[in-house]
Backbone as CSV, one residue per row, in Angstrom:
resi,resn,N_x,N_y,N_z,CA_x,CA_y,CA_z,C_x,C_y,C_z
1,MET,0.838,-1.181,0.000,0.000,0.000,0.000,0.887,1.250,0.000
2,LYS,0.530,2.198,-0.818,1.205,3.490,-0.820,0.847,4.219,0.475
3,ASN,1.826,4.869,1.067,1.552,5.615,2.297,0.576,6.744,2.016
4,ARG,-0.337,6.923,2.941,-1.369,7.954,2.827,-1.517,8.620,4.180
5,VAL,-1.792,9.924,4.165,-1.921,10.689,5.399,-3.309,11.303,5.501
6,MET,-3.829,11.345,6.725,-5.077,12.042,7.026,-4.697,13.302,7.797
7,ILE,-5.253,14.434,7.379,-5.005,15.704,8.065,-6.217,16.026,8.925
8,ILE,-5.987,16.195,10.237,-7.076,16.579,11.131,-6.670,17.825,11.918
9,GLY,-7.642,18.672,12.166,-7.407,19.901,12.901,-8.684,20.715,12.919
10,GLY,-8.659,21.834,13.575,-9.840,22.658,13.744,-10.283,23.372,12.470
11,VAL,-11.468,23.937,12.560,-12.019,24.741,11.471,-11.096,25.941,11.241
12,GLN,-10.778,26.231,9.988,-9.939,27.374,9.590,-8.483,27.265,10.058
13,ALA,-8.022,26.064,10.380,-6.646,25.906,10.851,-5.642,25.818,9.709
14,GLY,-6.117,25.583,8.485,-5.219,25.520,7.341,-5.055,24.138,6.740
15,LYS,-5.966,23.221,7.024,-5.860,21.849,6.521,-5.906,21.785,4.989
16,SER,-6.918,22.397,4.401,-7.078,22.354,2.940,-5.986,23.144,2.237
17,THR,-5.582,24.246,2.815,-4.487,25.032,2.238,-3.204,24.214,2.252
18,LEU,-2.942,23.515,3.362,-1.762,22.657,3.445,-1.840,21.554,2.401
19,MET,-2.999,20.916,2.261,-3.150,19.852,1.274,-2.861,20.381,-0.130
20,ASN,-3.457,21.507,-0.485,-3.225,22.073,-1.814,-1.755,22.388,-2.041
21,THR,-1.101,22.926,-1.034,0.322,23.256,-1.150,1.155,21.991,-1.321
22,LEU,0.869,20.966,-0.533,1.614,19.707,-0.650,1.435,19.064,-2.020
23,LEU,0.274,19.225,-2.602,-0.011,18.628,-3.908,0.361,19.548,-5.067
24,GLY,0.914,20.731,-4.757,1.348,21.649,-5.802,0.215,22.365,-6.506
25,LYS,-0.918,22.466,-5.847,-2.072,23.145,-6.435,-2.044,24.617,-6.046
26,GLU,-2.290,25.469,-7.012,-2.285,26.906,-6.771,-3.662,27.437,-6.379
27,SER,-4.681,26.595,-6.456,-6.042,27.058,-6.169,-6.203,27.364,-4.684
28,SER,-7.092,28.298,-4.391,-7.356,28.629,-3.000,-8.229,27.539,-2.377
29,ALA,-8.091,27.387,-1.099,-8.825,26.346,-0.383,-10.271,26.764,-0.160
30,ASN,-11.152,25.793,-0.234,-12.561,25.993,0.079,-12.874,25.282,1.379
31,LYS,-13.950,25.664,2.031,-14.398,24.997,3.246,-14.676,23.528,2.943
32,THR,-14.023,22.644,3.671,-14.218,21.208,3.488,-15.510,20.786,4.181
33,GLN,-16.428,20.225,3.405,-17.727,19.803,3.934,-17.784,18.304,4.220
34,ALA,-16.912,17.547,3.561,-16.871,16.083,3.719,-15.426,15.646,3.507
35,LEU,-15.154,14.384,3.706,-13.812,13.879,3.462,-13.417,14.149,2.016
36,VAL,-12.177,14.591,1.817,-11.652,14.833,0.475,-10.420,13.952,0.300
37,TYR,-10.489,13.043,-0.662,-9.370,12.163,-0.991,-8.686,12.729,-2.230
38,ASP,-7.406,13.023,-2.132,-6.658,13.522,-3.282,-5.254,12.945,-3.227
39,ASP,-4.977,12.044,-4.140,-3.688,11.367,-4.223,-3.360,10.696,-2.886
40,TRP,-2.332,11.130,-2.171,-1.891,10.475,-0.937,-2.379,11.183,0.331
41,ILE,-3.339,12.101,0.175,-3.825,12.892,1.310,-5.333,12.751,1.473
42,VAL,-5.780,12.644,2.729,-7.204,12.700,3.054,-7.398,13.942,3.922
43,ASP,-8.188,14.886,3.426,-8.501,16.111,4.156,-9.827,15.898,4.872
44,THR,-9.899,16.319,6.117,-11.117,16.129,6.907,-11.721,17.479,7.288
45,PRO,-13.028,17.536,7.440,-13.647,18.779,7.935,-13.209,19.040,9.374
46,GLY,-13.031,20.298,9.724,-12.650,20.658,11.086,-13.659,20.204,12.117
47,GLU,-14.923,20.127,11.714,-15.971,19.696,12.638,-15.753,18.271,13.141
48,TYR,-15.034,17.458,12.377,-14.801,16.073,12.790,-14.036,15.988,14.103
49,VAL,-13.152,16.925,14.353,-12.390,16.891,15.598,-12.968,17.849,16.642
50,GLU,-13.720,18.828,16.205,-14.296,19.788,17.149,-15.573,19.275,17.801
51,ASN,-16.177,18.257,17.255,-17.415,17.706,17.807,-17.218,16.214,18.079
52,PRO,-17.183,15.793,19.338,-16.949,14.379,19.657,-17.905,13.412,18.967
53,MET,-19.063,13.883,18.551,-20.007,13.018,17.847,-19.389,12.487,16.538
54,TYR,-18.413,13.209,15.990,-17.796,12.810,14.722,-16.486,12.026,14.899
55,TYR,-16.075,11.770,16.124,-14.827,11.042,16.338,-14.834,9.690,15.627
56,ARG,-15.986,9.049,15.562,-16.042,7.742,14.883,-15.665,7.870,13.411
57,ASN,-15.945,9.037,12.792,-15.546,9.257,11.406,-14.018,9.316,11.297
58,ILE,-13.389,9.966,12.265,-11.923,10.032,12.275,-11.347,8.634,12.459
59,MET,-11.904,7.881,13.401,-11.399,6.530,13.664,-11.583,5.630,12.434
60,ALA,-12.722,5.708,11.788,-12.978,4.887,10.598,-12.031,5.281,9.467
61,THR,-11.837,6.558,9.264,-10.953,7.022,8.196,-9.507,6.654,8.487
62,SER,-9.137,6.609,9.746,-7.755,6.263,10.096,-7.390,4.852,9.637
63,LEU,-8.383,4.004,9.431,-8.109,2.653,8.945,-7.590,2.657,7.512
64,GLU,-7.779,3.763,6.805,-7.386,3.874,5.403,-6.038,4.560,5.208
65,VAL,-5.401,4.993,6.291,-4.162,5.760,6.167,-3.036,5.116,6.977
66,THR,-1.816,5.561,6.684,-0.648,5.084,7.429,-0.152,6.129,8.436
67,HIS,-0.473,7.399,8.170,-0.004,8.513,8.986,-1.160,9.465,9.274
68,VAL,-1.056,10.184,10.396,-2.036,11.210,10.737,-1.289,12.497,11.063
69,ILE,-1.710,13.579,10.420,-1.186,14.903,10.759,-2.151,15.551,11.735
70,TYR,-1.623,15.919,12.901,-2.367,16.687,13.893,-1.969,18.138,13.659
71,LEU,-2.905,18.935,13.185,-2.597,20.284,12.746,-2.983,21.312,13.799
72,GLN,-2.046,22.197,14.098,-2.280,23.267,15.075,-1.982,24.611,14.428
73,ASP,-2.947,25.492,14.452,-2.812,26.854,13.940,-1.995,27.673,14.952
74,ALA,-0.893,28.261,14.494,-0.014,29.034,15.385,-0.671,30.308,15.910
75,THR,-1.780,30.715,15.297,-2.458,31.933,15.751,-3.585,31.644,16.735
76,SER,-3.851,30.369,16.989,-4.941,29.993,17.883,-4.426,29.747,19.301
77,ALA,-5.153,30.247,20.267,-4.764,30.073,21.670,-5.291,28.768,22.255
78,ARG,-6.031,27.997,21.470,-6.606,26.758,22.002,-6.341,25.588,21.065
79,SER,-6.405,24.422,21.632,-6.327,23.182,20.858,-7.732,22.608,20.747
80,VAL,-8.035,22.054,19.596,-9.345,21.418,19.421,-9.301,19.946,19.829
81,PHE,-8.115,19.454,20.137,-7.938,18.050,20.490,-7.988,17.840,22.000
82,PRO,-8.627,16.772,22.445,-8.523,16.416,23.866,-7.083,15.979,24.175
83,PRO,-6.652,16.075,25.420,-5.310,15.622,25.778,-5.080,14.165,25.356
84,GLN,-3.884,13.933,24.814,-3.454,12.593,24.390,-4.379,11.964,23.338
85,PHE,-5.010,12.781,22.521,-5.939,12.305,21.497,-5.298,11.269,20.575
86,SER,-4.009,11.408,20.309,-3.331,10.496,19.383,-3.306,9.048,19.877
87,LEU,-3.476,8.832,21.175,-3.474,7.466,21.704,-4.623,6.627,21.129
88,GLY,-5.702,7.279,20.683,-6.847,6.570,20.126,-6.707,6.227,18.664
89,ILE,-5.621,6.675,18.032,-5.412,6.422,16.608,-4.030,5.790,16.441
90,PRO,-3.965,4.487,16.281,-2.670,3.796,16.224,-1.981,3.915,14.857
91,LYS,-1.671,5.129,14.484,-0.984,5.413,13.220,0.228,6.281,13.506
92,ILE,1.130,6.381,12.544,2.291,7.246,12.704,1.799,8.687,12.793
93,GLN,2.240,9.393,13.813,1.748,10.740,14.073,2.784,11.800,13.713
94,ILE,2.264,12.860,13.104,3.081,14.004,12.718,2.336,15.254,13.156
95,GLY,3.003,16.120,13.877,2.416,17.399,14.238,2.818,18.442,13.208
96,VAL,1.873,19.256,12.796,2.170,20.345,11.862,1.584,21.634,12.422
97,ILE,2.425,22.636,12.515,1.990,23.965,12.936,1.872,24.812,11.681
98,THR,0.713,25.437,11.494,0.480,26.277,10.324,0.530,27.752,10.708
99,LYS,0.621,28.573,9.705,0.539,30.030,9.841,1.662,30.619,10.693
100,ILE,2.862,30.039,10.586,3.977,30.521,11.410,4.423,31.918,11.011
101,ASP,4.020,32.363,9.820,4.404,33.684,9.339,3.389,34.768,9.704
102,ALA,2.307,34.386,10.362,1.287,35.374,10.756,1.839,36.276,11.856
103,PRO,1.460,37.547,11.857,1.972,38.481,12.874,1.669,38.054,14.310
104,ASN,0.543,37.392,14.510,0.169,36.986,15.870,0.462,35.507,16.150
105,ALA,1.349,34.904,15.376,1.721,33.501,15.596,2.496,33.372,16.912
106,ASN,2.191,32.314,17.653,2.883,32.037,18.907,3.393,30.603,18.835
107,MET,4.645,30.465,18.455,5.242,29.155,18.212,5.334,28.300,19.482
108,GLU,5.751,28.898,20.578,5.898,28.132,21.821,4.561,27.555,22.269
109,ARG,3.522,28.371,22.193,2.184,27.907,22.575,1.727,26.781,21.648
110,ALA,1.928,26.926,20.342,1.508,25.902,19.383,2.237,24.586,19.629
111,ILE,3.517,24.652,19.907,4.290,23.435,20.204,3.751,22.774,21.467
112,ALA,3.511,23.558,22.503,2.984,23.013,23.758,1.619,22.354,23.541
113,LEU,0.775,22.986,22.734,-0.546,22.406,22.461,-0.421,21.072,21.709
114,LEU,0.481,20.997,20.755,0.678,19.733,20.029,1.266,18.654,20.925
115,LYS,2.189,19.032,21.790,2.777,18.048,22.711,1.722,17.475,23.659
116,ASN,0.669,18.200,23.889,-0.427,17.717,24.727,-1.307,16.711,23.981
117,VAL,-1.248,16.740,22.666,-2.065,15.856,21.817,-1.303,14.589,21.443
118,MET,-0.046,14.750,21.068,0.774,13.659,20.555,1.619,13.037,21.666
119,THR,1.821,11.730,21.580,2.693,11.069,22.547,4.151,11.148,22.109
120,HIS,4.393,11.207,20.806,5.736,11.294,20.248,5.620,11.587,18.755
121,GLY,6.722,11.989,18.169,6.748,12.205,16.734,7.292,13.564,16.350
122,PRO,7.449,13.761,15.046,7.990,15.025,14.561,6.946,16.132,14.599
123,ILE,7.420,17.349,14.746,6.582,18.538,14.611,7.235,19.403,13.540
124,VAL,6.433,19.760,12.537,6.906,20.575,11.427,6.227,21.938,11.511
125,LYS,7.025,22.994,11.491,6.509,24.366,11.513,6.397,24.834,10.063
126,THR,5.205,25.303,9.660,4.997,25.610,8.245,4.314,26.944,7.984
127,SER,4.538,27.412,6.772,3.767,28.494,6.175,3.470,28.060,4.748
128,SER,2.206,27.850,4.432,1.844,27.468,3.066,2.067,28.624,2.101
129,TRP,1.901,29.844,2.567,2.056,31.011,1.682,3.511,31.238,1.318
130,GLN,4.399,31.118,2.291,5.822,31.341,2.029,6.567,30.043,1.734
131,LYS,5.851,28.917,1.759,6.422,27.591,1.487,7.539,27.235,2.473
132,LEU,7.361,27.612,3.729,8.344,27.298,4.761,8.005,25.962,5.410
133,GLY,8.974,25.078,5.505,8.788,23.790,6.160,7.985,22.773,5.369
134,ILE,7.336,23.181,4.320,6.453,22.300,3.537,7.216,21.111,2.966
135,GLU,8.429,21.340,2.508,9.222,20.291,1.857,9.581,19.145,2.810
136,LEU,9.391,19.327,4.099,9.728,18.293,5.080,8.607,17.280,5.288
137,ILE,7.386,17.616,4.890,6.240,16.759,5.214,6.165,15.508,4.351
138,GLU,6.238,15.643,3.053,6.097,14.458,2.190,7.161,13.395,2.482
139,PRO,8.428,13.768,2.671,9.412,12.727,3.029,9.078,12.013,4.342
140,LEU,8.489,12.731,5.302,8.087,12.084,6.559,6.996,11.043,6.319
141,ILE,6.115,11.304,5.369,5.027,10.367,5.064,5.578,9.079,4.444
142,GLN,6.754,9.151,3.862,7.354,7.964,3.246,8.031,7.055,4.273
143,LEU,8.259,7.560,5.471,8.939,6.780,6.511,7.924,5.948,7.291
144,THR,8.343,4.770,7.737,7.388,3.854,8.361,7.732,3.438,9.784
145,THR,8.869,3.896,10.310,9.207,3.558,11.692,9.627,4.820,12.449
146,GLN,9.488,4.784,13.766,9.893,5.928,14.586,11.399,6.148,14.512
147,GLU,12.147,5.077,14.391,13.599,5.226,14.291,13.976,5.965,13.008
148,GLU,13.330,5.631,11.880,13.580,6.347,10.622,13.215,7.825,10.769
149,ILE,12.101,8.080,11.436,11.637,9.458,11.607,12.594,10.240,12.500
150,ARG,13.030,9.647,13.607,13.999,10.315,14.495,15.280,10.651,13.738
151,GLN,15.745,9.693,12.936,16.973,9.906,12.168,16.778,11.012,11.128
152,PHE,15.616,11.030,10.486,15.296,12.073,9.509,15.371,13.453,10.166
153,VAL,14.763,13.586,11.334,14.765,14.872,12.056,16.199,15.252,12.422
154,LYS,16.950,14.297,12.935,18.332,14.552,13.344,19.196,14.973,12.152
155,ASP,19.030,14.303,11.016,19.837,14.584,9.827,19.522,15.935,9.203
156,ARG,18.315,16.419,9.354,17.900,17.670,8.703,18.421,18.897,9.425
157,ASP,18.471,18.889,10.729,18.914,20.050,11.498,18.253,21.326,10.976
158,SER,16.933,21.278,10.856,16.157,22.385,10.303,15.448,23.162,11.412
159,PRO,15.359,24.492,11.291,14.608,25.275,12.277,13.104,25.012,12.185
160,TYR,12.666,24.333,11.131,11.242,24.049,10.935,10.856,22.643,11.365
161,LEU,11.784,21.919,11.976,11.538,20.519,12.306,12.102,20.179,13.674
162,MET,11.299,19.462,14.470,11.751,18.999,15.775,11.091,17.662,16.074
163,TYR,11.611,16.950,17.053,11.025,15.679,17.457,10.576,15.821,18.907
164,CYS,9.345,15.437,19.176,8.865,15.493,20.566,8.633,14.084,21.073
165,SER,8.952,13.877,22.324,8.654,12.601,22.970,8.338,12.894,24.425
166,GLN,7.534,12.022,25.001,7.118,12.254,26.390,7.669,11.192,27.293
């Protein structure tokens, strides 16, 4: 099976914009109303994680992917994920922080919020508009073990990439 990633995060956090950027699409993102499958990415509506009634949709969709991106908007003061949410999805986890170039972005807060969601894994800091950190995501999706991912992070020595573990 080709590796596939599901992107989950809050409404307006940048999920569809990130997907379009990763796929090289120049079109602007529209509000996602249902699951969107495009090549190696599954985009989910923000409501799926913001409303516990939809958690079963996330769990069912996770059966179709190898990796899950937990997306955190750097301009948001809150996380839409319950603490340790990643424990319920036994897939390779990747944290992605969006909107790092926004004037009101708070990187430390975004990292702390993601560390509360994920038990371990890489965190990529991104800007879809300036294409910062974007090039690090697709190679991470190709990796299948935590050791490969740790080594990837170590070898890159990038300001847009870190590894978190608890």
